[in-house]
C-alpha positions in Angstrom: 153.3 52.4 161.6 155.7 55.2 162.0 155.8 57.3 165.3 154.2 60.4 164.5 150.3 57.8 164.4 150.3 58.2 160.8 150.4 55.1 159.1 152.0 55.5 156.5 155.7 55.2 154.7 158.0 56.0 153.2 158.1 59.6 151.8 154.5 59.1 151.5 152.9 61.0 154.9 149.8 58.6 155.6 146.7 59.1 157.1 146.0 59.8 161.1 145.4 56.3 162.3 142.4 58.5 164.1 141.1 59.5 160.3 141.3 55.5 159.5 139.6 54.9 162.6 136.7 57.7 161.4 136.3 56.1 158.3 136.3 52.1 159.3 133.8 52.9 162.4 131.2 55.4 159.7 131.7 52.9 156.7 130.3 50.1 159.0 127.5 51.6 160.4 126.8 52.9 157.0 127.4 50.0 155.6 124.9 48.3 158.3 122.6 50.9 157.4 122.4 50.3 153.8 121.8 46.6 153.5 118.8 47.0 156.5 117.3 49.3 154.2 117.4 47.3 151.4 114.9 44.7 152.5 112.4 46.8 153.2 111.5 46.2 148.7 112.9 46.1 145.6 116.2 46.2 146.3 117.1 48.2 142.8 114.6 50.7 143.8 115.9 51.4 147.1 119.4 51.1 146.8 118.5 53.8 143.8 116.9 56.0 146.5 119.7 55.3 148.7 122.2 56.5 146.6 120.4 59.8 146.1 119.6 59.9 148.8 123.2 60.2 150.3 124.2 62.2 147.9 121.4 64.8 149.0 123.4 63.9 152.5 126.5 64.3 151.6 126.2 67.7 150.4 124.1 68.7 153.4 127.3 67.4 156.0 129.8 69.0 153.5 128.3 72.7 153.3 126.3 72.6 157.1 130.2 71.7 158.0 132.2 74.2 156.1 135.1 75.7 157.9 133.6 74.5 160.5 136.6 72.7 163.7 134.3 69.4 163.5 135.1 68.9 159.8 137.9 67.0 161.3 136.3 63.8 162.7 132.8 64.7 161.5 133.8 64.5 157.6 135.3 61.4 158.1 132.9 59.8 159.8 130.2 60.5 159.1 131.2 61.7 155.2 133.6 58.9 154.1 132.4 56.4 156.5 129.0 56.4 156.2 128.3 58.1 153.4 131.3 56.0 151.7 129.7 53.3 152.8 125.5 53.7 152.6 125.6 54.6 149.1 127.0 52.4 146.1 126.6 52.6 142.4 129.1 50.1 142.4 126.2 48.1 143.2 123.7 49.2 140.4 125.9 48.9 137.9 127.2 45.4 139.5 123.7 44.2 138.9 123.1 45.8 135.2 126.4 43.6 134.6 124.3 40.9 135.7 120.8 41.5 134.4 121.6 43.9 131.1 118.1 45.8 131.1 117.2 49.0 128.8 115.3 49.5 132.3 118.0 49.5 134.4 120.7 52.0 132.2 117.9 54.3 132.8 117.7 53.6 136.0 121.8 53.9 136.8 122.1 57.4 134.6 118.5 58.6 136.0 119.6 58.3 139.9 123.2 59.7 139.0 121.4 63.1 137.2 119.0 62.8 140.8 122.2 62.2 143.1 123.8 65.6 141.6 120.9 67.6 142.0 120.1 66.2 145.0 123.9 66.7 146.1 123.7 70.9 145.0 120.7 71.4 147.3 121.9 69.3 150.2 125.1 71.4 149.9 122.8 75.1 149.4 121.3 74.0 152.2 123.7 72.8 154.3 125.8 76.2 153.7 122.1 77.6 154.7 122.1 76.0 157.6 126.2 78.2 157.9 124.7 80.7 157.8 126.7 81.4 154.4 123.9 81.0 151.9 123.9 82.3 149.0 
């Protein structure tokens, strides 16, 4: 770490330690939340639902915090950290790699499509919350 409080070296500026800490704290909470919810039913379906809900949450967060001073800490904590760890497309692809099944492939494609729609819907809802709806 250099004297500026950034975790970087050389010519490349690093991320501020505060940002890294926020992402780490949010990420730890997101993993715990996903693991807790994954025990509620068929893990494949639960993770697919988590991914769609997480996409909506990220859209909502980004829309609601657009041009807001809280974005500097809330996006790393709740967006990159919590929601980034809460969702897991890699988990779904790992399940497919272990068990190639047309139903699972359809579920993966469906969750990606629904995730994009959910993210857009969340963004629109967040912008409306901020009074900037289109």
